[in-house]
Backbone bond lengths (Angstrom), bond angles and torsions (degrees), N, CA, C in turn:
res aa  C-N    CA-C-N  psi(-1)  N-CA   C-N-CA  omega(-1)  CA-C   N-CA-C  phi
1 X - - - 1.420 - - 1.512 112.38 -
2 X 1.277 112.71 154.62 1.480 116.95 -178.39 1.503 111.16 -88.18
3 X 1.332 112.84 152.38 1.424 119.85 178.52 1.518 109.45 -83.22
4 X 1.410 121.62 122.78 1.443 122.45 179.06 1.482 115.62 -60.92
5 X 1.344 116.09 -26.46 1.479 120.42 -179.25 1.514 107.78 -70.77
6 X 1.301 116.25 -35.27 1.461 121.23 -179.28 1.535 111.55 -65.47
7 X 1.335 118.64 -40.66 1.461 125.25 176.22 1.536 110.27 -57.77
8 X 1.316 115.26 -44.89 1.459 117.69 -179.21 1.560 111.62 -66.86
9 X 1.291 114.94 -33.55 1.483 117.64 178.68 1.526 110.38 -68.84
10 X 1.355 116.57 -37.66 1.463 118.76 177.61 1.512 111.30 -64.38
11 X 1.344 117.54 -40.05 1.460 118.50 179.88 1.538 110.80 -64.34
12 X 1.361 115.17 -37.77 1.467 117.27 178.13 1.467 112.17 -66.79
13 X 1.355 114.35 -37.17 1.513 117.43 178.91 1.498 115.62 -69.29
14 X 1.344 118.22 -24.57 1.474 121.17 -176.08 1.541 111.58 -91.27
15 X 1.287 122.40 -1.47 1.469 123.54 173.05 1.464 107.55 -63.21
16 X 1.341 115.88 136.98 1.472 122.03 -175.41 1.523 110.17 -98.65
17 X 1.364 111.73 149.33 1.452 117.91 179.94 1.527 105.94 -76.18
18 X 1.363 115.51 165.33 1.469 119.11 177.49 1.478 115.44 -60.35
19 X 1.324 118.44 -29.68 1.473 120.39 177.04 1.499 109.42 -70.47
20 X 1.334 117.47 -39.97 1.477 120.05 179.81 1.506 109.72 -68.99
21 X 1.338 120.20 -36.87 1.458 124.20 176.98 1.533 109.76 -63.44
22 X 1.361 118.30 -42.74 1.471 124.10 176.50 1.520 108.86 -59.51
23 X 1.318 117.03 -47.96 1.447 122.30 -178.97 1.552 110.15 -62.48
24 X 1.292 118.82 -41.36 1.424 122.32 179.18 1.532 111.37 -66.39
25 X 1.318 116.76 -39.39 1.451 120.90 174.31 1.544 113.11 -61.87
26 X 1.310 114.94 -42.86 1.476 121.88 177.88 1.487 109.66 -63.19
27 X 1.339 119.80 -39.90 1.464 122.39 -179.24 1.520 110.34 -68.61
28 X 1.321 115.78 -35.63 1.513 120.72 178.76 1.575 109.31 -67.20
29 X 1.281 113.67 -43.92 1.530 114.58 178.86 1.491 113.40 -64.78
30 X 1.350 116.23 -37.99 1.440 122.23 176.49 1.515 110.24 -60.67
31 X 1.358 113.25 -45.90 1.463 116.74 179.58 1.544 110.88 -62.65
32 X 1.337 118.74 -40.52 1.435 120.60 179.92 1.496 114.21 -65.40
33 X 1.341 116.05 -35.49 1.470 122.69 178.27 1.540 107.32 -66.39
34 X 1.318 117.26 -50.60 1.481 119.88 -178.65 1.526 111.83 -63.07
35 X 1.317 118.29 -35.22 1.469 119.10 179.03 1.568 108.44 -71.18
36 X 1.333 118.68 -35.80 1.433 119.84 175.69 1.519 112.64 -62.88
37 X 1.308 117.85 -41.27 1.446 123.73 177.98 1.530 109.77 -66.00
38 X 1.275 119.44 -39.75 1.422 121.79 175.16 1.506 114.34 -64.07
39 X 1.332 114.58 -41.14 1.498 116.70 175.93 1.494 113.63 -66.47
40 X 1.366 116.05 -38.96 1.471 116.87 174.31 1.507 114.21 -64.13
41 X 1.306 117.67 -32.24 1.494 120.52 175.36 1.546 111.18 -67.62
42 X 1.341 116.74 -42.10 1.511 117.45 175.81 1.538 111.74 -65.77
43 X 1.309 117.43 -34.70 1.493 118.93 177.91 1.517 109.23 -68.28
44 X 1.322 119.66 -37.50 1.453 123.09 179.23 1.544 109.06 -65.26
45 X 1.290 116.89 -42.36 1.483 120.89 176.33 1.504 111.97 -61.56
46 X 1.333 114.56 -42.81 1.497 118.75 176.63 1.496 113.58 -63.09
47 X 1.329 118.46 -42.95 1.419 119.43 178.30 1.564 112.99 -66.41
48 X 1.349 115.35 -35.50 1.458 120.54 178.47 1.560 107.51 -64.77
49 X 1.368 119.07 -42.46 1.392 118.75 -178.74 1.533 111.06 -66.42
50 X 1.308 120.74 -42.30 1.431 125.45 178.93 1.519 107.67 -60.53
51 X 1.379 119.48 -47.20 1.389 123.08 -179.57 1.512 111.20 -58.87
52 X 1.359 120.98 -41.97 1.420 125.40 179.44 1.538 111.11 -63.93
53 X 1.296 116.81 -41.45 1.481 121.21 -176.54 1.525 105.63 -69.11
54 X 1.325 120.55 -43.86 1.488 119.98 -179.39 1.522 113.14 -70.17
55 X 1.353 115.82 -35.47 1.485 116.80 -177.89 1.494 111.12 -71.42
56 X 1.325 119.01 -36.67 1.441 122.55 -174.20 1.559 113.32 -88.90
57 X 1.371 116.21 15.85 1.470 118.69 175.46 1.586 110.38 -65.65
58 X 1.287 116.16 145.37 1.453 119.30 -177.56 1.526 113.87 -61.79
59 X 1.355 119.09 142.58 1.449 120.86 179.41 1.492 110.20 -64.59
60 X 1.317 116.98 155.55 1.494 120.87 175.93 1.518 110.99 -64.54
61 X 1.361 115.41 152.32 1.483 120.09 -177.47 1.537 107.21 -72.02
62 X 1.336 115.75 144.63 1.464 124.32 179.21 1.455 106.66 -129.97
63 X 1.359 112.26 133.31 1.522 118.82 -179.27 1.515 109.17 -58.97
64 X 1.339 113.57 143.27 1.457 119.21 -178.48 1.541 108.50 -79.45
65 X 1.302 120.62 -36.84 1.493 121.98 178.64 1.532 110.81 -136.53
66 X 1.276 112.13 151.24 1.530 118.35 168.08 1.495 107.04 -129.31
67 X 1.359 119.18 151.10 1.441 122.34 -174.11 1.523 108.27 -105.36
68 X 1.359 113.58 128.05 1.397 121.06 171.22 1.490 108.33 -121.84
69 X 1.327 121.63 159.97 1.478 123.62 -176.08 1.554 111.76 -56.43
70 X 1.264 116.92 146.54 1.450 124.36 -179.86 1.511 107.85 -63.49
71 X 1.315 116.24 135.95 1.454 122.68 176.33 1.545 112.96 88.31
72 X 1.305 117.43 -3.81 1.501 121.52 -176.95 1.561 108.34 -74.85
73 X 1.319 114.19 144.81 1.461 118.84 175.53 1.537 108.05 -100.77
74 X 1.298 117.82 124.56 1.413 123.15 -178.70 1.537 108.08 -79.29
75 X 1.350 116.11 125.17 1.406 122.62 178.39 1.472 114.81 -93.47
76 X 1.407 114.65 -38.82 1.460 118.52 177.10 1.558 106.34 -160.19
77 X 1.366 116.03 158.51 1.434 122.62 174.30 1.518 107.13 -144.99
78 X 1.384 113.80 133.29 1.436 117.59 -178.05 1.533 107.63 -136.09
79 X 1.379 115.59 138.26 1.424 121.46 176.11 1.537 105.82 -105.10
80 X 1.316 115.59 113.77 1.468 119.66 -172.00 1.518 111.73 -152.78
81 X 1.319 118.67 133.96 1.496 125.81 175.01 1.478 113.73 49.77
82 X 1.341 116.27 42.96 1.493 120.18 177.00 1.510 112.46 78.20
83 X 1.277 120.00 13.74 1.452 120.74 176.93 1.498 107.95 -132.99
84 X 1.318 114.68 158.37 1.519 122.52 172.28 1.549 102.77 -114.60
85 X 1.379 114.07 121.64 1.464 120.20 -177.06 1.544 106.70 -109.87
86 X 1.293 115.15 119.52 1.503 120.02 -178.74 1.498 106.33 -118.00
87 X 1.334 112.80 129.67 1.494 118.60 173.34 1.485 105.21 -109.29
88 X 1.384 115.06 126.59 1.475 120.94 -176.15 1.492 108.51 -137.90
89 X 1.379 116.72 158.43 1.447 122.73 179.81 1.536 107.99 -121.85
90 X 1.280 114.49 133.32 1.480 122.75 179.87 1.510 107.40 -138.40
91 X 1.315 118.47 115.02 1.426 124.78 176.12 1.522 111.86 60.30
92 X 1.302 122.10 37.57 1.468 122.56 178.98 1.491 114.35 91.85
93 X 1.407 119.75 -20.88 1.425 123.15 179.78 1.521 109.79 -92.53
94 X 1.339 112.76 132.54 1.507 120.69 179.46 1.533 105.00 -97.84
95 X 1.307 118.01 131.88 1.450 123.33 -178.91 1.541 110.25 -131.86
96 X 1.357 112.27 136.01 1.492 116.45 173.44 1.560 108.50 -102.33
97 X 1.265 117.25 121.58 1.472 121.17 -178.16 1.485 108.65 -112.97
98 X 1.335 119.90 127.93 1.416 125.66 -178.38 1.500 109.68 -108.24
99 X 1.313 118.68 121.39 1.445 123.14 -175.28 1.568 107.75 -116.54
100 X 1.374 115.67 150.27 1.478 120.78 170.78 1.508 109.37 -66.11
101 X 1.271 117.47 129.86 1.512 119.67 -178.18 1.530 112.70 -68.73
102 X 1.314 118.03 -27.18 1.470 121.40 -177.00 1.522 112.43 -80.77
103 X 1.334 114.77 -46.12 1.427 117.72 -176.39 1.487 118.69 -102.47
104 X 1.341 116.04 -21.01 1.520 121.54 -176.28 1.466 113.83 84.62
105 X 1.349 117.48 10.17 1.463 122.50 -174.29 1.538 106.63 -82.75
106 X 1.391 116.49 140.40 1.445 124.03 -179.69 1.508 108.80 -70.40
107 X 1.285 117.19 120.04 1.462 122.72 178.15 1.502 114.60 -93.70
108 X 1.308 116.12 -40.33 1.458 122.02 -178.03 1.494 111.21 -159.19
109 X 1.312 118.26 148.86 1.489 123.17 178.30 1.511 107.53 -132.90
110 X 1.292 117.10 127.54 1.464 124.50 -177.52 1.486 111.79 -121.87
111 X 1.323 121.78 123.84 1.428 123.24 173.84 1.509 112.60 -83.35
112 X 1.292 116.60 135.59 1.428 120.66 178.80 1.521 111.75 -110.55
113 X 1.343 113.44 122.34 1.505 117.34 -173.33 1.528 107.33 -119.06
114 X 1.342 114.13 148.22 1.467 119.96 178.32 1.543 106.90 -94.14
115 X 1.291 116.67 142.26 1.478 120.01 178.59 1.487 112.64 -95.47
């Protein structure tokens, strides 16, 4: 068995001086700062990976062809908001045709007239 008086003496011997306590506090703060920097580094790597995955996603499908009336002159074509918008002129009439970008199907046709 151990001597109880000996345990009390060991506890008294292990008490730290104020200088040692200050040094221990400084070491703890240094450890906390380095762990914080390490966590920030891991977060930056995580954000970079998420950014790369989101940035490199495949582009949306775009129809290969859209059909406008034969003999029409195309004035402009725009791919915007999931649609292909084609402005064309046929026999003096200007028409804006809006097609679905994925399938190429005509969604709407609007005649543009001058006043």
